[in-house]
C-alpha positions as CSV (number, residue, x, y, z in Angstrom):
1,M,4.2,-12.2,27.3
2,T,7.9,-12.6,27.4
3,T,10.7,-10.0,27.3
4,L,11.8,-11.7,23.9
5,T,8.2,-11.1,22.7
6,V,8.0,-7.5,23.4
7,L,11.9,-7.1,21.6
8,K,10.5,-8.6,18.9
9,I,7.9,-5.8,18.2
10,I,9.9,-3.2,19.5
11,A,13.6,-3.8,17.6
12,P,12.2,-3.6,14.2
13,A,10.5,-0.5,14.8
14,I,13.7,0.9,16.1
15,T,15.5,-0.4,13.3
16,A,13.3,1.0,10.8
17,F,13.4,4.2,12.3
18,M,17.3,4.1,12.1
19,V,17.4,2.8,8.7
20,G,15.1,5.5,7.9
21,L,17.3,8.2,9.3
22,L,20.0,6.6,7.2
23,I,18.6,6.5,4.0
24,T,16.9,10.0,3.8
25,P,20.3,11.5,2.8
26,L,20.7,9.2,-0.4
27,V,16.7,10.0,-1.0
28,T,17.1,13.8,-0.7
29,H,19.9,13.9,-2.7
30,Y,17.7,11.8,-5.5
31,L,14.8,14.3,-5.1
32,Y,16.5,17.4,-5.1
33,S,18.8,16.7,-7.9
34,H,16.4,15.3,-10.1
35,K,13.9,18.3,-9.1
36,A,11.2,15.6,-8.3
37,W,8.3,18.2,-7.5
38,K,5.5,19.8,-9.3
39,K,6.0,21.7,-12.6
40,K,3.0,23.9,-11.6
41,S,1.8,24.6,-8.4
42,G,-1.9,24.0,-7.3
43,K,-4.4,21.6,-8.2
44,G,-6.0,23.5,-10.7
45,V,-8.8,21.3,-10.7
46,G,-10.2,19.8,-7.6
47,Y,-12.1,16.3,-6.9
48,G,-15.6,18.2,-7.8
49,G,-14.4,19.5,-11.2
50,G,-14.0,23.0,-10.4
51,A,-11.3,25.4,-9.7
52,T,-9.4,25.5,-6.5
53,P,-8.4,29.0,-6.0
54,T,-8.0,29.3,-2.4
55,F,-6.0,26.0,-2.3
56,D,-3.8,27.5,-4.6
57,A,-3.0,30.7,-2.9
58,L,-2.4,28.7,0.3
59,H,0.1,26.5,-1.4
60,N,1.7,28.6,-4.6
61,A,5.3,28.5,-3.2
62,K,5.9,24.9,-1.8
63,D,4.2,23.3,-4.4
64,T,7.0,23.9,-7.0
65,G,10.0,24.0,-4.7
66,T,9.5,21.1,-2.2
67,P,10.2,17.5,-3.4
68,R,7.1,14.5,-3.8
69,M,8.2,11.1,-3.1
70,G,9.1,11.3,0.4
71,G,6.9,8.4,1.4
72,I,9.9,6.2,-0.3
73,V,11.5,6.4,2.9
74,I,8.7,5.0,5.1
75,W,8.4,2.0,2.6
76,A,11.9,1.5,1.9
77,S,12.9,1.4,5.7
78,V,10.5,-1.1,6.2
79,V,11.4,-3.4,3.1
80,I,15.0,-3.6,4.3
81,T,13.9,-3.9,8.0
82,T,12.1,-6.9,7.1
83,I,14.6,-8.1,4.8
84,L,17.1,-8.3,7.6
85,F,14.9,-9.9,10.3
86,F,13.9,-12.2,8.0
87,L,17.5,-13.2,7.2
88,S,18.7,-13.0,11.0
89,S,16.5,-16.2,11.3
90,F,19.0,-18.0,8.9
91,F,21.6,-17.3,11.5
92,Y,19.5,-17.5,15.0
93,A,17.3,-20.4,13.9
94,S,16.2,-21.2,17.7
95,D,12.8,-20.1,18.6
96,I,14.6,-18.6,21.7
97,F,16.1,-16.0,19.5
98,N,14.1,-15.9,16.5
99,V,12.9,-12.1,15.8
100,N,11.7,-12.5,12.1
101,F,8.2,-11.1,11.7
102,F,7.7,-12.1,8.3
103,S,5.1,-14.8,8.3
104,R,2.7,-16.4,5.6
105,S,-0.4,-16.1,7.9
106,Q,-0.1,-12.6,9.6
107,T,2.3,-10.2,7.3
108,L,2.3,-11.8,3.8
109,I,-0.3,-10.2,2.4
110,P,-0.1,-6.5,4.3
111,F,3.7,-6.6,3.0
112,T,2.5,-7.3,-0.4
113,A,-0.1,-4.6,0.3
114,L,2.7,-1.7,0.8
115,L,4.7,-3.0,-2.2
116,V,1.9,-3.0,-4.2
117,G,0.9,0.6,-3.0
118,A,4.1,2.1,-3.2
119,L,5.0,0.9,-6.8
120,A,1.5,2.3,-7.9
121,G,2.2,5.6,-6.1
122,F,5.9,5.9,-7.1
123,I,4.4,5.7,-10.8
124,D,1.9,8.4,-10.2
125,D,4.5,10.3,-8.4
126,L,7.2,10.2,-11.5
127,L,4.8,11.2,-13.9
128,V,3.6,14.1,-11.8
129,I,7.2,15.4,-11.7
130,R,8.0,14.4,-15.3
131,G,5.1,16.7,-16.2
132,T,4.8,15.4,-19.5
133,G,2.2,13.7,-21.6
134,K,-1.1,14.4,-22.8
135,H,-3.2,12.3,-20.3
136,F,-0.3,11.7,-17.8
137,A,0.9,15.1,-17.0
138,G,-1.5,15.0,-13.7
139,G,0.1,11.5,-12.7
140,L,-2.1,8.4,-13.0
141,P,-5.9,9.3,-14.0
142,L,-8.0,9.2,-10.7
143,F,-9.7,6.0,-11.7
144,Q,-6.8,4.0,-12.8
145,R,-5.7,4.4,-9.1
146,L,-8.8,3.5,-7.6
147,L,-8.7,0.7,-9.7
148,I,-5.3,-0.5,-8.4
149,V,-6.7,-0.1,-4.9
150,S,-10.2,-1.8,-5.8
151,A,-8.3,-4.4,-7.3
152,F,-6.0,-5.3,-4.3
153,A,-9.2,-4.9,-1.8
154,T,-11.5,-7.4,-3.7
155,F,-8.4,-9.9,-3.5
156,T,-8.1,-9.4,-0.1
157,G,-11.5,-9.6,0.7
158,W,-11.8,-12.9,-1.8
159,W,-8.6,-14.2,0.5
160,F,-10.2,-13.5,3.6
161,Y,-13.5,-15.2,2.7
162,S,-12.7,-17.8,0.4
163,R,-9.4,-19.2,2.0
164,L,-9.7,-18.3,5.8
165,E,-13.4,-18.3,5.8
166,I,-14.0,-15.1,7.4
167,S,-17.4,-13.3,6.6
168,M,-17.8,-11.7,9.8
169,I,-16.9,-8.2,11.4
170,A,-16.7,-7.6,15.3
171,V,-19.0,-4.9,16.7
172,P,-17.8,-3.5,19.8
173,F,-19.8,-4.9,23.2
174,F,-22.8,-6.4,21.1
175,G,-20.8,-9.7,19.0
176,Y,-20.7,-10.3,15.6
177,L,-22.2,-9.3,12.1
178,D,-22.1,-11.9,9.2
179,L,-21.8,-10.1,6.3
180,G,-22.0,-13.3,3.9
181,I,-20.7,-12.4,0.3
182,L,-21.0,-8.7,1.0
183,F,-17.7,-9.1,3.1
184,I,-16.0,-8.5,0.0
185,P,-17.2,-5.2,-1.4
186,F,-17.1,-4.1,2.5
187,V,-13.6,-4.5,2.4
188,V,-13.1,-2.8,-1.1
189,V,-15.6,0.5,0.5
190,V,-13.3,0.5,3.5
191,A,-10.0,0.4,1.2
192,L,-11.3,3.3,-0.9
193,S,-12.1,5.3,2.3
194,L,-8.8,4.9,3.5
195,Y,-7.3,6.0,0.3
196,A,-9.7,8.8,-0.1
197,S,-8.3,9.9,3.3
198,G,-4.9,10.0,1.9
199,V,-5.6,14.0,0.8
200,I,-4.3,14.6,4.3
201,D,-1.3,14.7,3.0
202,G,-1.4,18.4,2.6
203,I,0.5,20.2,5.4
204,D,3.9,19.7,6.7
205,G,4.2,17.3,9.6
206,L,0.5,16.4,9.3
207,S,0.0,12.4,7.8
208,G,3.4,11.5,9.3
209,G,1.9,12.2,12.8
210,V,-1.5,11.3,12.2
211,F,-0.4,7.7,10.5
212,A,2.4,7.1,12.7
213,T,-0.4,7.0,15.9
214,I,-3.0,5.0,13.8
215,F,-0.2,2.2,13.0
216,A,0.9,2.3,16.4
217,T,-2.6,2.1,17.6
218,Y,-3.1,-1.3,15.7
219,S,0.4,-2.6,16.8
220,A,-1.0,-2.4,20.4
221,I,-4.2,-4.1,19.8
222,A,-2.4,-6.8,17.7
223,F,0.0,-7.5,20.5
224,S,-2.8,-7.5,22.7
225,Q,-4.3,-10.1,20.6
226,N,-1.2,-12.1,20.5
227,Q,-0.5,-11.5,16.9
228,I,2.9,-11.0,17.4
229,D,4.2,-10.9,13.3
230,L,1.3,-8.2,12.2
231,A,2.1,-6.2,16.0
232,A,5.8,-6.2,14.4
233,F,5.1,-5.2,11.1
234,S,2.5,-2.4,12.2
235,A,5.5,-1.1,14.6
236,T,8.1,-1.2,11.9
237,I,5.6,0.8,9.7
238,T,5.5,3.0,12.7
239,G,9.2,3.3,12.7
240,G,9.4,3.9,9.2
241,I,6.6,6.9,9.4
242,L,8.9,8.6,12.3
243,A,11.9,8.8,10.2
244,F,10.0,10.2,7.8
245,L,8.3,12.7,9.9
246,W,11.6,13.6,11.4
247,F,12.4,15.5,8.3
248,N,8.9,16.6,7.1
249,I,8.3,18.4,10.5
250,P,8.3,22.3,9.5
251,P,9.9,23.1,7.2
252,A,9.1,19.9,5.0
253,R,12.2,18.6,3.3
254,F,10.0,16.5,1.3
255,Y,6.3,15.6,1.3
256,M,5.1,11.9,1.8
257,T,2.8,12.0,-1.7
258,E,1.4,9.0,-3.5
259,T,4.1,6.3,-3.0
260,G,3.8,6.8,0.7
261,I,0.1,7.2,0.9
262,M,-1.2,4.6,-1.4
263,A,1.8,2.1,0.3
264,L,0.3,3.1,3.9
265,T,-3.3,3.1,3.2
266,M,-3.3,-0.2,1.4
267,A,-1.4,-2.1,4.1
268,L,-3.7,-0.5,6.9
269,T,-6.7,-1.7,5.1
270,V,-5.0,-5.2,5.4
271,I,-4.2,-4.8,9.2
272,V,-7.4,-3.4,10.0
273,F,-9.3,-6.6,8.9
274,M,-6.5,-9.0,10.3
275,S,-6.9,-7.5,13.5
276,D,-10.5,-8.0,13.5
277,T,-12.3,-11.5,13.9
278,L,-9.3,-13.6,12.5
279,G,-7.2,-12.2,15.6
280,G,-10.3,-12.1,17.9
281,G,-10.5,-8.5,18.0
282,E,-12.8,-5.5,16.7
283,G,-10.3,-3.8,14.5
284,V,-12.3,-2.8,11.5
285,L,-15.3,-0.8,13.3
286,L,-12.7,0.9,15.5
287,L,-11.5,2.3,12.9
288,P,-13.4,5.4,12.5
289,L,-12.2,6.3,15.7
290,I,-8.7,5.4,15.8
291,A,-8.7,7.3,12.9
292,L,-10.6,10.3,13.0
293,P,-8.5,12.6,11.3
294,L,-8.9,10.6,8.5
295,V,-12.8,10.3,8.9
296,A,-13.0,14.1,9.1
297,T,-10.6,14.5,6.4
298,V,-13.2,12.3,3.8
299,A,-16.3,13.7,5.3
300,S,-15.6,17.2,4.5
301,D,-14.5,16.5,1.1
302,I,-18.1,14.9,0.7
303,L,-19.9,18.0,2.4
304,Q,-18.0,20.1,0.1
305,I,-18.7,18.7,-3.0
306,S,-22.4,17.5,-2.3
307,S,-23.2,21.2,-1.1
308,K,-21.6,22.8,-3.8
309,K,-23.6,20.5,-6.6
310,L,-27.0,20.5,-4.6
311,F,-27.2,24.0,-3.1
312,G,-24.2,26.0,-5.1
313,K,-22.8,26.8,-1.6
314,K,-19.4,25.8,0.1
315,I,-19.4,24.8,3.5
316,F,-15.7,25.2,4.1
317,K,-13.6,27.9,2.8
318,V,-11.5,25.1,1.0
319,A,-11.6,21.4,1.7
320,P,-10.3,19.0,3.0
321,L,-11.0,20.4,6.5
322,H,-7.1,21.1,7.6
323,H,-7.1,23.7,4.7
324,H,-9.9,25.2,5.8
325,F,-8.3,26.1,9.4
326,E,-5.5,27.5,7.4
327,A,-7.9,29.6,5.3
328,I,-9.2,31.2,8.4
329,G,-5.9,32.1,9.7
330,W,-4.3,29.1,11.5
331,P,-0.5,28.8,10.7
332,G,0.1,25.4,9.4
333,Y,2.1,23.9,12.7
334,K,-0.7,24.7,14.8
335,V,-3.3,22.7,12.7
336,T,-1.0,19.9,12.8
337,M,-0.4,20.1,16.4
338,R,-4.0,19.9,16.8
339,Y,-4.5,17.0,15.2
340,W,-1.8,15.1,16.3
341,I,-3.3,15.7,19.6
342,I,-6.7,14.5,18.6
343,S,-5.0,11.4,17.3
344,F,-3.9,10.5,20.0
345,V,-6.8,10.6,22.1
346,C,-8.8,9.0,19.7
347,A,-6.4,6.2,19.2
348,A,-6.3,6.0,23.1
349,A,-10.1,5.7,23.3
350,G,-10.1,3.0,20.7
351,F,-7.6,1.0,22.2
352,I,-9.6,0.9,25.6
353,I,-12.4,0.1,23.8
354,A,-10.8,-3.3,22.1
355,Q,-9.6,-4.1,25.5
356,L,-13.0,-3.8,27.1
357,S,-15.1,-5.3,24.5
């Protein structure tokens, strides 16, 4: 790899970080001047259909005083950076100094996924903060958000299967598993699972640190597979997340919420599959390890709901898992820092396996 290749990955990441820092005052002014926060604190009704008194008690003060839509900083910085580097190719057209990473073969679909998720999440957040309307006072209904995620994942799966002729996933140390037409619903399952993990956005700094580590790891994996444009795009997202995290550490200036979560999880779904057999790697089945905090988040919700439905008892004081730690007395910053440590260790282990297998 040449110095220019490394620069092509590092430069957009730094640029996205700087752009994010620069636009945050504008975003902050907009969010606070329009009181872009929930009008009523707490969940009210959880995913299991029941009340959430423990969660509501933990987050009663924050929900109605801290703006939503902080995810704008992430995707806006990525979009601006991508456009800037794309335009640079017209001024520096030679391959020697071409740092444009926007390409049809590697970044078009994940970039589109980011935009679709950002828009859908923005609409949801807008409905939440307005708090009006009989059907949309709590934002877009869950089934509509799931439908959006599923529809784009189906398109992605179809594109891989039909246009790119990809139907296999790599199994570390064992080779390939051919899913055939089932590859398409498998992509949908991964997409929905990642979106479900978005509830990790519940403590100051938590989601930003975890997602930054995940995207940085997939940038490194793509780089090692010579998918330079994909590595640069993943690094750009990492830079945008770090800019958001700069202002999201306790006390948070704003929350990521749906416009950030949907953008990141939908883009990550595509990146994971792009870095698998298409790139000669093992991106998909390494995801549960690299993103272990996200797995634990979804698993704790499933276990909690299942236990309450089947046995009438809770396993955790409150789900997902990070709120359980809050409920037993851990301060939010302790939960966040320990999740960051776990994320780093899991990411490092996943990257090492990717190189060895």
